[in-house]
N, C-alpha and C positions, 0 to 999 in steps of 0.2 A: 574261599569256601562259602562265605556268607553264613547266614543263620540257618542251621539245619532244622528239620522238623523233629518234634519229639519222637523218640524211638528210632531215629535214623542211626545206622551203624557207623561209628566214627573210627573204630579200631577193631581189628580181629587178631586173635592169637597167631603167632607165626606157626608154620607147619610142624616145627620140632618142639612145640611147647610141652607136649606130653613127656618127652624125654629129657627136657632141660629144667623143668620146674619142680618145686618141692611137692606140689599137689599131685603132679604126675608120678613122682616117686612114691607118694603115699598110696596112690591107686594101684601101683605095681605091687606094693607090699600087701595090700588087702587082697589082691588077686592071688599072689604066691603063698601067703601065709594063712589067709582066712577063706580062700576059695570063692571069693566074690569078684567076678570079672565085669567091671562096669565100663561101658563104652563112653559115657558122657558124664558131665558134672551133675546133671539133673538126676541120673540114675544113682549116683553116689549120694547125693543129698537125700533122696527118698529113703535110701537104706539108713542114713544117719539119723533120721527122725522117726523111723518105724522100728528099728532095732537099736534102742539107746544103749543097751548093755554091750551089744556087739561092736557098735561104733566107738563108744568111749573106751571100751577095753582095748580096741585096736590103737586108738590114740595113745593110751597109756604105754602100751608095748612098743609102738613105733618110735616114740620119743624117749624110750628107756628111762621112764621116771624112776628116780632112785628112792625106793621106799625102804625104811629101816625095818618095818614089819609089813608083810604083804596084806593086801585087802582080802576080806572074806568073800566079797563079790563086788561087782561094779555098782549095782543100784539095788539097794534093799527095798526101798519104797519110792515110787514115782509120784506120790501125792504132792500137790502144790497147795499151800506152802508145806515145807517139811520133808522134801525129798532127801533120802540118805544116800550119799555118794561114797563109794569105796570105804565102807565101814571096816574098821580094824586096821586100816593102813596108817602108818606114821611116816612123816616126811618133813621136809623144810624147804620152803620156797627159795630162801636165800642160798641154799646149797647149790641150786641149779643156776644161779646168777653169776657165778665166779669163774666160768669157763672151765676148761680141762687143763691138765698140767702142761700140755703142749701149747697152750695159749698164753703162757705167762709173759712172753715178749711182744705179743700182739696188742695193738691199741684197742682199749675198751671204750674210753671216753675221750672226746675232744670238746673242750669247754671254751666258749666264746663269752667273755664278760666285759662289759663297759666299765666295770670297776677295776679290773686287774689284768685284762688282756686275755690272750689265748694260752691254753695248757693242753697237754696230752697226758693221759693216764693209761698205762698198760694194765692188762689183767693182773699181772704180778703186783704192780703198785697198788691196784685197787684191793687185792686180797690183803696186802699188808695193812692198808688203811682200815679196812673193815675189822681185821683182827685187833688192831690197836684201839679202835673205838669200842669194840666189844669188851676188851679187857678193862677199859676205862669205865664203861657202864657197870661192869661187874663190881669194880671197886666202889662204885657209888651205891651199890646194893640193888641194882635193877635185876628183877627176876622174871620168870615166866608169868605172863599175865599182866605185868605192870605196863603202864602207858608212857611212852616217850613221844613228845611232840616237837615240831620244828616250825619256827617262824623264819623260814630260810628261803633263799633263792634257788634257782635251777643250776646248781653247781655240783662238782663231784663229791664234796664233803657231805652234802645233803643225802645223796644216794648211799654213800658209805655208812652214814648214820642209820638210814632206814634198814639197810641189810644187816648191820650189826645188831640193831634192835630186834629184828625179826629172827635172826639166827639164835637168839636167846629164848624165843617163844614169847617175847614181850610184844606189845601192840603199838603200831606207829600211826601217827596222823600229822598232817602238815597244812600250813596256811602260807600263802605267798606274802612277802613283806609289804606289798602295797595295800593289804587289808588293814583297815583301821582297828583300833583296840576292841571296840564293841563287837565287831565281826569275829575277831579271834576268840574273844572270851565266850561268845555265844556258841562257838563250836567246841573249843577245848574244855570248857567247864563241864560239859556233859560227860566226858570220859575220865575226868579226875586224874590228870597226868602227874607223874612223879618227877619227870625231868623235862626241861625246856631247853632246846638249842635255838640260838638266835644270832642276829647280827645287829649292829647299831645303825646301819644305814647302807646306802648303795648309790651308784650312779645310774641315772636314767637318761640316756643320751649324754648331753653335756651338763646335766643338772645333778647336783648332789642332793639326795633325799635323806633327811635325818629321821630315824625311827626311834630315837631314844625316849621321847615322851610316850610313844605307843608301847614300847617294851615295858616301861615303868608301870603303865596302867594295867597291862596284861599281868605282870607279876603280882601287882597288888590284889587283883581279883581272882587269881587262880590259887586258892588257899591250900590246895593239895601239893603244890610244888615243893620239892625238897632240894632241888639243884637247878641252877640256871647256868648254861654253858655258852660263852660267847666265842664265835668265830671272828677273828679280826678280818674286817672286810672294808677297807677304806680308812678314813682319817680318825674317826671318833672311837671312843670306847665306852663301855658300860660299867657302872660301879657294882661292887659286890657280886661278881660272877666268877665262875671257874673258867679258866682259859682253855681253848681248844688244844693248845700245846700241852697242857697238863693232862687233858683227857687222853691224848694219843702218845704220851711220853713213853709208855712201857709196851713192849711187844707182848703178844699173847697168842694162844692157839686159835687157829681158824677152825672152830667147831660149830656144829649145828644141832640144836636141840630137836630131837624127833618129837613132832606134835601130831595129833590126829588130823585127818584130812580137813575137818571143819573147824580147826582151831583158828581164832581170829588172827589175821595177818595185819591188816590196816583198816582204818575207818576213813571213809570218804563222806563228805558232807554235801547235802543239797544246797541250793542257792539261798534258802531261808528268806525268800522275798516277803512272804506273808506271815511267817511265824518262825519258831525256833527251827534252825536247820536240822534236817533229818541226819542222824549219825548212822550211816550205812556200814554195816560190818561185813567185810569180805574175808574169806578164809584162805589159808595156805594152799590147800589142794585145788580149790575152785579156780583161783587166779592162775596158779601154775599151769594147769591142764588147759584152761581156756586160752591163755596167752600163747602157749606152745602151738595150739591149733591155729589160732587166728593170725598171729604175726608170721609164722613160718609158712602156713599153707595159703593164706589169702594174700599177704604182703610179699610172699616168696623170699623170705629172708634166710640168709646163711652166713657162714664165717667170712665170706668175701664182701659182704655188703656194709654200707655205711648209711645210717638213718638220720635224717634231719627234719625236725618239726618244732617250731617255736611253741613253747608252753610254759606256764608258770607251775609252781608246785601245788596250786589250788585246783587244777583241772585234772580229771581222770586221764586225760591224754598223757599227762606226765607219768603216771603209773604205768600206762601201756607202753610208752616210749622206753622207759627204763627196762622193761621186759625184753627189749631188743637184745639184751645180753643173753637171754635164754637161747637165742639163735647163734650165739658167739659172734654177733655182729658188732660193729662199732657204732656208738650213739653220739651224735653231735648235740651238745647242750648250748643254749644261749640264754644269757641273763642281761636284762636291760630293755631298752626301747627297740622293739623289732623293726621299727620304721625309721631308725636313725642310721645314717643321716638322711635317708630317703627310702622310697618304696623298693629300690633295687637291692637293698642290703641283704635280704635273705637269698636272693639269687647269686649275689657275690659269694656268700658262704657256701652255697651248693657247688659253685664252680671251684672255689678254693679247696674244699674238703673232698671233692670228687664224690659227692653223695650219689648213691644208687637209688635211694628212696627218699622222697621229700613229701612232707605233709603240710597242709594249709587249711585254713577256714575259707568257706566260700566268699566271705566278705573281703578277704585279702585278694583272692583271685579277681573278684569284680572290681576292686580298687585298681589293681594293676591294669585291667582291661580298660577301665574308664580313663586312666592316665596315658593310655596308648603305649604301654610297655610291650616290648617284644623280646622277652628274655632268651628265647631260642636263638635269636640273631645277635644279641648283645653279649651272651656268655656261653662258655663251653659247658653244655649240659649233656655231653655225649654219654656219660655213664649212667644217667637217669634211666631206670627201667620201670619205675612206678611212681605215680603222684597220688598220694592219699588225700582225700577231701572229706571233712566231717565237721559237725558243729551246728549246721543249719541247712535248709534246702539249697541246692545248687541249681540255678536256672540253666536252661538250654544254652543261653549266651555264654555262660561260664565254661561249659563243655567245649563250645566252638572256639572260644579264645585259647584254651589250652592247646587244642590241635592246630590252630592257625599260628599261634605266637610263641608257644613253648616247645612243643615236640610233636612229631608225627609218629614216632616209634614207641614211646613209653605208654604203658597202660595207665589210664586215668581210673583210679579206684575210688569211687564216691560211695560212702557208706553212712550208716546211722547206727548209733548205739546209745550208751548212756552211763552215767555215774552209777546207776542202779545195778548194772552187771559188770561195770568196768571193762566193757568190751563192745563188740558190734552185734547187731541183729541181721542187718542186710548190707550187702556190699558187693564188690566184684570179685571174680576169681580169674587167675591167669589163663584158664582154659575157656573163658567165655568172652563174647564180644562186649564192647562198650557202646551203650545206646544213649543217644543224646537226651539229656534231661532225666535219665532214669538210673536207679540203682539196680545192678544186674540180677541179683537173686538173694534169697535167704542164705545165710552162712551155714556151714556144716553143723549139724546138731541143733539147729535153731528152727523151730517150727512156728513161723510167723504167719498170721493170717489177718485179713481185714474183716471185722465183725459189724453186722448191722445192729440196729437197736434191739433186735430180737435174739441176738447172740448167734446169728447164722453167718457163715463165711460168704463173702461176696467178692467177685472179680469184675473189674471194669468200672467200679464206682468206689467212692470214698467210704471208709469205715474205720472203726476203732482198731488201732494196732494192738494185737494180742499175741502172746506166746503160749502155745497149747501144750507143750511138753517142758519138763524142767531142764534147766541148764546148770552145770556144776558151779558156775560163777554167780548164780543168783545169791543175794546176800543171805547170810545165816540169820539175819535179823537186824533190828535197830538197837543201838546201845540204850540201855535203861528203858527197855520196853518189855518188861518181864512176861506179860501175858500175850505179847505179840499183837495187841489190838491195832496199834498204829501201823505196823507192818502190813497186816492183812487189809486194813482200811485203805492203804496207799495203792496196793496192786491188785487186790482181789475183791474190791467192793462191788464191781459191776457184774462180773461173770465169775461165780464161785468155782474155784479150782482152775481158773485160767488167768494168767498174768496179763493185766492191762497196762500197757506202757504209757498211755496218755498222749500218743501222737495220732495224727490223722493220716491214713495211708491208703493208697490205691494200687492194686496189682493188675498187671496185664495178663493175657492168656499165656504168654511165654515165661511168666514167673518173675519178670522184672517189676519194679515198683517205683512209686513217687510218694514222698512224704511232704505234705503241704503245710505242716505246722502243728502246734499243740491242739489237741482235740477240744480242750476247754476254752480255746480262743477261736475256734472255727466260726466263720461267719455263716449265718443261716438266714438267707433272704427269701422270704416267701416259700419256705420249704426246700430251697436249693442250697446245699452246703458248699461253701467256697473256702479254699485254703488261703491263709494269709501269705504263705511263702511265694506263690505265683504273683500275687499283687505287688509284693515288695520287689520282685525281680524286675517288673516293668517300671515302677515309680523310681526306684533307686538307680535305674539306668539312664534316667533323664539328666542332662548336663547340670541343670540348676538345683537338683536335689541331692543332698549328702546322705540323708537317712530318713526313715519313715516309720510310722506306727499306725495301725488301723484297728478300730474296734467297731463292733456292731451292737447297737442298742435295740433290742427286740421290741416289737409292738405287742403289748399285752393282749391285744384283740386279734393277733394272728396275721397282721399285715407285714409289709416288707421291713418295717423298722427303719432305723437311721444308720447309715454307714458313715463313720467319721474318720477322716484321714488327717493325721498330723505329719507335717513335713519339716525337717530341718534343712534349711536352704544353704547353698554355697555362700561364702562371704560376699557381701555386696549385692545379693539378689533379694528382691522384695516380692512378696506374694501379692499378685494383683489378679484381676479377672482374666487377663490373657493367660497367665501361667496356670490358673485354675482350669481354664478351658483346655490347655495343652495336656495337663495331667489327665483330665477326664477323657479326652480323645485317645490318648495313648492306651488307657485301660480298656476302653470300648473296642478299639481296633485289635489289641493284642489278646484280650480275654473275652469280655462280653459286656453288654449294657448293665448287667447286674453288678459288675465290679466297679462301676462308676460311683464315687462317693457322693453322698448328699451334702456333706460339709467338708471343706478342706481348710485347715488352720495351720499357721506357721508357729513353730516353737523353737526356742534357742537350742535345745538338744533333746535327744530321745533317751528316756531313762532305760538303763540296762543294769543287770546284776553284775557282780564282780567277775563273773565268768562269761559275760557278754550276751546274756539272754534279754530280749526285749520284754518290758513289763506290760504285756497286752491285757491280761486279766485284771491286775490291780488298777490299771488306768480305766478299764471299763467300769469297775465297781465305784471308782471315784466319780465318774460321770453319772452314775446311777444314784449318787447321793451319799456314798459311804465316806466316813472320815478318813483322811490320809493315814493316820497312825493306826487305824484299825485294819488296814489292808496292805500296808507297806512298812517294812523295817528299813529305815534309812541307812543303817549300817550295812545292808546287803547290796546297796547300789554303788556302782563305780563313781557316780557323781550324785550325791544326795540332793543337790540343788536342781537337778534335771526334772524332778517331779513337780516343782513349784508351779510351772506354767500350766500344768494340767489341773492342779487344784484351783488356780485362778480362773481358768476357763470354765471349770465345773460350777464355780460360784456364780457365773453369769447365766447359767442354765437352770440351776436348782432354785426353786422358790425359797425365799427366806423363811 
């Protein structure tokens, strides 16, 4: 195939897509029950963002949301922030996650763990586990509104505890066990939890990781904790804890507390790179209806599907993946090192579990490409019908690799969303083509646009990514932000009444788009804005480069400023003038002369948050003279030592 041009069509829906997909079934429902006969996805989307009440009301009815009391209307107020969705309705997210009675013998979860091997959990077994955890929490005094938190891996018990908690109307939050104690405390302390579930350690590949010191530090600093429950997971144990066995010892009723649509379901946390992580409160109704729409209509999920995507319990993808149970699909969980024993492991799992839907980060796809992997030839991937990609921009080369080396038949669904809405904004749909290097369209009910500096929508050039109409899964607020100042300042500071996501996006005339990176890290050279994502795609594709980070230091007098590129090189490679020249030529040829750095420096590693985001803005501030501790929380980094080389480099530039 070679490298396609951006916008080139790589996949088209089969002729029978309308009759075979969930989105086609929804369009038939809208035609038959609502009187709207839409011929194309574009027509359906236009209706979904112009008639919010009609669209979201149809979603509610199509998916047969089980309300204990019905809503008074769909949308009482469309003002942002503060939109009121389905006022008067009471429901419970967890009630929709346990399948139907006919599903009790079907597999709900398949768990791969490097600590204890593979397990299968049926819907019936999951129901029993949830009911037992729920009964145990009740015995511990957990009530509606209390907070239950987990320092737990991606395993069935974690999901059961989350659903048991939320079935009571209590509020859930989780951190992955690789987080250090400071990171955990900076998150959990904000919501004052009553109960902590934890493990003492885990296997990461062939290495045992002991978390007993971290658990002890977390317990010491969370003064509101009344109970700590330990799940046995490996060799070690924790002192002075309740056992998981005692928690689940007694059966109990599988009941679901009816709560208002906007009642808190769980709290997700921002990366907390430069300050206290934002405690983002998501609600029962918003997550339920958004995930029903997104997973079933965009990902085309149903009872015969099996979903696999590596995630830890700290990433919003975990919450979205678990909602695969809303479609009565099976969800494949994995805990441990996803690259152990090698890059092929995730493809082995896809083959073994006969996954129909696989998800990955662009970095994983590009690593497989760089290593020359051809999973479609090495493994039986015949059941794959969609590959989901999210987390950062996906370059054209990644699209090409999927269709050259993985599949010619499956839909590549590249999207972008965020922890902020625990869902997607733009992605693909099974009725639309896949365009090289582009995300196909805005998702249903999501009115995304690119705004220029004057707040006007633009097409064909980069702009601030905004959402112009409310979404049900927009957060109900931040925890402990009583006046809402921090919430409004985060999303509505630039365009009053319009949600600003903080990404830099460009739309095409056909409605597809490209996201080039965070808008606060966008490069502006002589008045021309450049996205960091396209630069990384070129540099990180070079054989000698493992990772990269770029910052632009503006000229106060309006000049081009200085573009500084930091590269993490492959083992045994040294940065010399020849390699600097090769990097510059690659960027000039693939992009433009404006993309060629003024300075290229080698560093041992690129600093990333615990969820994998590069620290572009903090590094920029350090190079501009800021103190490290004023712009970076070390506990938010996957490797706190990675920032040291940038501090040292800044000291050679900044006058004493």
